[in-house]
C-alpha positions as a printed Julia matrix, in Angstrom:
356×3 Matrix{Float64}:
 -44.07  112.72  -26.44
 -40.42  113.29  -27.39
 -37.84  111.56  -25.17
 -37.1   113.74  -22.18
 -33.38  113.77  -22.99
 -34.03  114.68  -26.63
 -32.21  111.66  -28.06
 -33.66  110.17  -31.25
 -35.35  106.8   -31.04
 -35.97  104.1   -33.64
 -39.48  102.61  -33.71
 -39.66   98.9   -34.54
 -43.2    97.62  -34.99
 -43.35   93.87  -34.46
 -40.01   94.29  -32.72
 -40.34   91.11  -30.66
 -40.77   88.96  -33.75
 -38.0    87.15  -35.59
 -36.82   89.94  -37.91
 -37.83   92.76  -35.58
 -35.86   91.39  -32.63
 -32.74   90.94  -34.75
 -33.04   94.46  -36.16
 -33.65   95.92  -32.71
 -30.62   94.1   -31.32
 -28.38   95.44  -34.11
 -29.6    99.01  -33.56
 -29.21   98.78  -29.8
 -25.75   97.24  -30.14
 -24.75  100.22  -32.29
 -25.81  102.65  -29.56
 -29.29  103.56  -30.85
 -32.32  103.88  -28.61
 -35.17  101.61  -29.69
 -38.9   101.62  -29.0
 -40.68   98.34  -29.76
 -44.4    98.17  -30.43
 -45.67   94.58  -30.32
 -48.81   92.79  -29.15
 -46.8    89.6   -28.35
 -49.38   87.45  -30.14
 -46.94   85.22  -32.02
 -45.25   82.3   -30.23
 -41.66   83.11  -29.31
 -42.15   86.88  -29.06
 -42.08   86.95  -25.27
 -38.83   84.99  -25.32
 -37.32   87.39  -27.86
 -38.43   90.42  -25.83
 -36.91   89.03  -22.64
 -33.64   88.41  -24.51
 -33.57   92.0   -25.73
 -34.43   93.46  -22.33
 -31.66   91.48  -20.66
 -29.1    92.59  -23.26
 -30.13   96.27  -23.47
 -31.87   97.3   -20.23
 -31.0   101.0   -20.54
 -31.72  101.7   -24.22
 -34.77   99.6   -24.99
 -38.37  100.67  -24.44
 -41.33   98.38  -24.95
 -44.95   99.31  -25.64
 -47.51   96.53  -25.54
 -49.9    97.47  -28.31
 -51.3    96.79  -31.73
 -50.95   98.57  -35.08
 -54.72   98.34  -35.46
 -55.0   100.9   -32.63
 -54.54  104.23  -34.41
 -54.1   106.2   -31.17
 -51.28  103.94  -29.98
 -49.62  104.14  -33.38
 -49.72  107.94  -33.35
 -48.19  108.08  -29.89
 -45.19  105.9   -30.77
 -44.66  107.48  -34.2
 -44.51  110.92  -32.58
 -41.34  109.82  -30.78
 -39.49  108.26  -33.7
 -36.8   109.45  -36.08
 -36.81  106.14  -38.0
 -39.52  103.5   -38.43
 -39.02   99.81  -39.18
 -42.42   98.28  -39.91
 -42.52   94.5   -39.38
 -45.81   94.09  -37.47
 -47.96   91.8   -39.6
 -50.09   88.72  -39.97
 -47.51   86.57  -41.73
 -49.1    83.3   -42.92
 -51.03   82.55  -46.11
 -52.91   79.73  -44.35
 -54.06   82.02  -41.53
 -55.25   84.6   -44.06
 -57.36   81.94  -45.76
 -58.98   81.07  -42.43
 -59.61   84.67  -41.34
 -59.21   87.18  -44.19
 -60.84   90.01  -42.22
 -58.29   89.85  -39.42
 -55.52   89.52  -41.99
 -56.74   92.72  -43.67
 -57.08   94.62  -40.41
 -53.52   93.85  -39.33
 -51.66   94.14  -42.62
 -53.62   96.76  -44.57
 -55.35   98.91  -41.95
 -52.43   98.62  -39.54
 -50.05   99.93  -42.2
 -52.45  102.7   -43.16
 -52.67  103.75  -39.5
 -48.89  104.01  -39.48
 -48.76  106.01  -42.7
 -51.39  108.44  -41.45
 -49.4   108.96  -38.25
 -46.31  109.69  -40.33
 -48.25  112.07  -42.59
 -49.48  114.0   -39.57
 -45.93  114.96  -38.63
 -44.23  118.03  -40.08
 -40.94  116.12  -40.04
 -41.89  112.51  -40.84
 -39.24  109.9   -40.05
 -38.02  107.49  -42.72
 -39.98  104.23  -43.09
 -38.87  100.81  -44.3
 -41.78   98.41  -44.88
 -41.34   94.68  -45.44
 -43.68   93.3   -48.09
 -43.62   89.87  -49.72
 -42.95   88.06  -52.99
 -46.6    86.96  -52.86
 -47.5    90.28  -54.52
 -46.38   88.6   -57.78
 -48.94   85.82  -57.49
 -48.38   82.16  -58.27
 -46.04   82.85  -61.24
 -47.87   80.17  -63.24
 -46.73   81.7   -66.53
 -43.06   80.9   -65.79
 -42.37   77.56  -67.48
 -40.5    75.24  -65.16
 -38.61   72.0   -65.5
 -37.97   69.56  -62.69
 -34.43   68.46  -61.85
 -33.34   65.88  -59.31
 -33.17   68.57  -56.62
 -35.75   71.21  -57.54
 -37.6    73.25  -60.13
 -35.82   75.69  -62.42
 -37.16   78.1   -65.07
 -36.95   77.24  -68.74
 -36.2    80.94  -69.36
 -32.44   81.39  -69.06
 -32.65   85.03  -67.98
 -34.92   84.2   -65.03
 -32.79   81.18  -64.2
 -29.68   83.38  -64.16
 -31.03   86.53  -62.48
 -34.32   85.71  -60.76
 -37.63   87.6   -60.7
 -37.3    91.38  -61.02
 -39.39   94.31  -59.83
 -40.73   94.9   -63.34
 -42.84   91.78  -62.87
 -46.57   92.6   -63.05
 -48.26   92.63  -59.65
 -50.84   89.87  -59.18
 -51.96   89.61  -55.6
 -52.67   86.0   -54.65
 -54.41   84.8   -51.44
 -55.86   87.17  -48.82
 -52.33   87.49  -47.4
 -50.97   88.56  -50.78
 -53.83   91.07  -51.1
 -53.36   92.57  -47.64
 -49.59   92.85  -47.88
 -49.84   93.97  -51.49
 -52.26   96.77  -50.7
 -50.02   97.89  -47.83
 -47.05   97.75  -50.23
 -48.86  100.04  -52.67
 -50.06  102.42  -49.96
 -46.47  102.9   -48.75
 -45.26  103.65  -52.28
 -48.16  106.0   -52.96
 -47.74  107.92  -49.69
 -44.09  108.41  -50.65
 -45.16  109.81  -54.02
 -48.29  111.72  -53.02
 -47.3   113.07  -49.61
 -43.53  113.03  -49.91
 -42.97  110.55  -47.08
 -39.42  109.12  -47.02
 -40.44  105.47  -47.42
 -39.36  102.35  -49.3
 -40.55   98.74  -49.62
 -38.76   95.39  -49.48
 -40.57   92.55  -51.28
 -38.94   89.72  -49.4
 -38.3    86.1   -50.15
 -37.46   83.56  -47.4
 -35.55   84.95  -44.42
 -34.05   82.61  -41.84
 -31.74   82.72  -38.82
 -31.57   82.77  -35.02
 -34.6    83.91  -33.0
 -36.92   82.37  -35.61
 -39.49   80.03  -34.1
 -40.73   78.7   -37.43
 -44.06   76.95  -37.85
 -45.63   74.88  -40.6
 -47.38   78.03  -41.84
 -44.45   80.44  -41.82
 -40.67   80.2   -41.46
 -40.21   76.85  -43.2
 -36.42   76.59  -42.86
 -36.55   76.91  -39.07
 -39.66   74.73  -38.93
 -37.9    71.84  -40.7
 -34.93   72.13  -38.35
 -37.11   72.25  -35.24
 -39.02   69.16  -36.3
 -35.81   67.27  -37.08
 -34.2    68.24  -33.77
 -37.28   67.0   -31.93
 -37.27   63.81  -34.04
 -40.75   64.62  -35.29
 -42.0    63.95  -38.84
 -41.85   66.76  -41.4
 -44.87   67.29  -43.66
 -44.19   68.42  -47.22
 -47.06   69.86  -49.22
 -46.44   69.06  -52.87
 -43.44   67.2   -54.21
 -40.59   68.87  -52.28
 -39.04   70.38  -55.4
 -40.27   73.9   -54.57
 -37.38   76.39  -54.73
 -36.84   79.68  -52.9
 -33.89   81.99  -52.5
 -33.06   82.14  -48.81
 -31.43   85.07  -47.03
 -29.75   84.88  -43.63
 -31.17   87.47  -41.25
 -27.82   89.26  -40.71
 -27.66   90.0   -44.44
 -31.22   91.3   -44.36
 -30.38   93.65  -41.49
 -27.46   95.04  -43.49
 -29.9    95.76  -46.33
 -32.47   97.37  -44.01
 -29.93   99.71  -42.44
 -28.58  100.63  -45.88
 -32.11  101.41  -47.03
 -32.58  103.98  -44.27
 -29.13  105.43  -44.98
 -29.93  105.83  -48.68
 -33.58  106.83  -48.21
 -33.28  110.21  -49.96
 -32.4   108.34  -53.16
 -34.58  105.24  -52.9
 -37.77  106.7   -51.42
 -40.89  105.64  -53.3
 -39.29  102.47  -54.69
 -39.85   98.76  -54.06
 -37.01   96.26  -54.12
 -36.98   92.47  -54.3
 -34.85   91.21  -51.41
 -33.62   87.67  -50.87
 -30.57   85.51  -51.25
 -30.73   85.74  -55.03
 -29.74   83.04  -57.54
 -26.57   82.19  -55.6
 -28.54   81.23  -52.47
 -31.37   78.99  -53.64
 -32.76   76.09  -51.66
 -35.44   73.5   -52.38
 -37.32   71.6   -49.72
 -35.57   68.45  -50.91
 -32.15   70.08  -50.58
 -32.95   71.18  -47.04
 -33.87   67.59  -46.16
 -30.5    66.48  -47.55
 -28.69   69.08  -45.43
 -30.51   67.76  -42.37
 -29.5    64.21  -43.22
 -25.86   65.29  -43.62
 -25.96   67.13  -40.3
 -27.78   64.51  -38.24
 -26.41   61.37  -39.85
 -29.83   60.02  -40.79
 -32.74   61.26  -42.91
 -35.64   62.96  -41.11
 -39.04   61.3   -41.28
 -41.08   62.9   -44.07
 -44.76   62.79  -44.96
 -46.3    64.16  -48.14
 -49.64   65.97  -48.53
 -51.44   67.75  -51.37
 -50.24   71.14  -52.63
 -51.36   74.13  -50.59
 -53.27   77.08  -52.04
 -51.07   79.82  -53.54
 -47.81   77.89  -53.09
 -45.3    79.1   -55.68
 -43.28   76.25  -57.15
 -40.38   78.59  -57.86
 -39.44   82.03  -56.64
 -35.96   83.55  -56.66
 -35.36   87.28  -56.19
 -33.46   89.42  -58.64
 -31.64   91.67  -56.15
 -29.69   93.7   -58.72
 -31.66   96.95  -58.33
 -31.04   97.23  -54.61
 -27.42   96.19  -55.08
 -26.96   98.93  -57.66
 -28.62  101.51  -55.41
 -26.68  100.73  -52.23
 -23.83   98.3   -52.96
 -25.47   95.57  -50.87
 -24.83   91.89  -51.54
 -25.7    88.76  -49.53
 -22.58   87.49  -47.73
 -23.63   84.34  -45.86
 -23.95   81.2   -48.02
 -26.69   78.65  -47.47
 -24.65   75.97  -45.73
 -23.11   78.43  -43.26
 -26.49   79.97  -42.49
 -28.08   76.54  -42.12
 -25.47   75.45  -39.58
 -25.72   78.69  -37.61
 -29.49   78.35  -37.32
 -29.22   74.64  -36.5
 -26.76   75.33  -33.69
 -28.95   78.09  -32.25
 -32.09   75.96  -32.36
 -30.24   73.0   -30.85
 -29.08   75.18  -27.96
 -32.63   76.45  -27.44
 -33.95   72.92  -27.36
 -31.27   71.73  -24.95
 -30.0    69.3   -27.58
 -26.35   68.93  -28.55
 -25.98   68.78  -32.34
 -23.59   66.24  -33.84
 -21.64   67.74  -36.67
 -21.45   65.69  -39.84
 -19.63   66.31  -43.09
 -21.04   69.46  -44.63
 -22.75   69.31  -47.97
 -22.03   71.93  -50.63
 -25.04   73.01  -52.65
């Protein structure tokens, strides 16, 4: 099933999702051919696919399908010279409601992909996006509350973030399914020599993200504020994450494929790092600065498996490839706000920008 003209093609599973669509657009804009495999189950995927098809009608192929279908996976993998694996069940809450489906998509779907790669005599390189949830709830990290968010008592973690040497402790069905897929990718690289690496990602945000209460919290807060709807916070709002703008993530993903001979078989923590942290409370303040009035907020009990603090130590990937995040929080926030406002047909009113 090679392309009739012999040109290589990049396979993007989940390519109509937030990250997948942005990666596909970058590849297509650089002259690559792209094949997207997506079942279009997540809200916003059809809109993202239409956007891609209008921008790249000649170089984009789309296959409606599911990574749980091993035959479909083999067919698309047989055509690829690179694989970007984003197809996933992405919400902890959904995994708690239906752990079997969560397993089938995240664990079995990834294993189907790995087996298709193993069947080839010339397997393409694979970048798999895992999650920081493989490190569990991080309850052993002592935290102190400040006016704006939690911070570790340990100065080294406060300065550098959580590193890859952290013991794995899968938490929630989602953490288990993504964690097992994470380990399968690393083991297939070691055992079968597949050129494959793993990104354990923190919070990614940016255009083409249709965030919900369950996943994509930065975009979700902005969407609710733009619609003048109340925002629900589970916990106290002092939870802290490092946030990474999607353009910076794409730079990292492309560098990973470029450096695959050296990084194969390794997992890297990827996020904005200690210089790009954001608490829920700080995001609410940014929204107030931007809109001129505070959004309506409601508080509920803590959710299962919600980490109070997680910030990625990105030094290992930086050392391996030279990558560094470039887009600061306030710039990324405003770029996403403007995009969402345009999508909603609302005209944002710029206020004085806050510096975190």
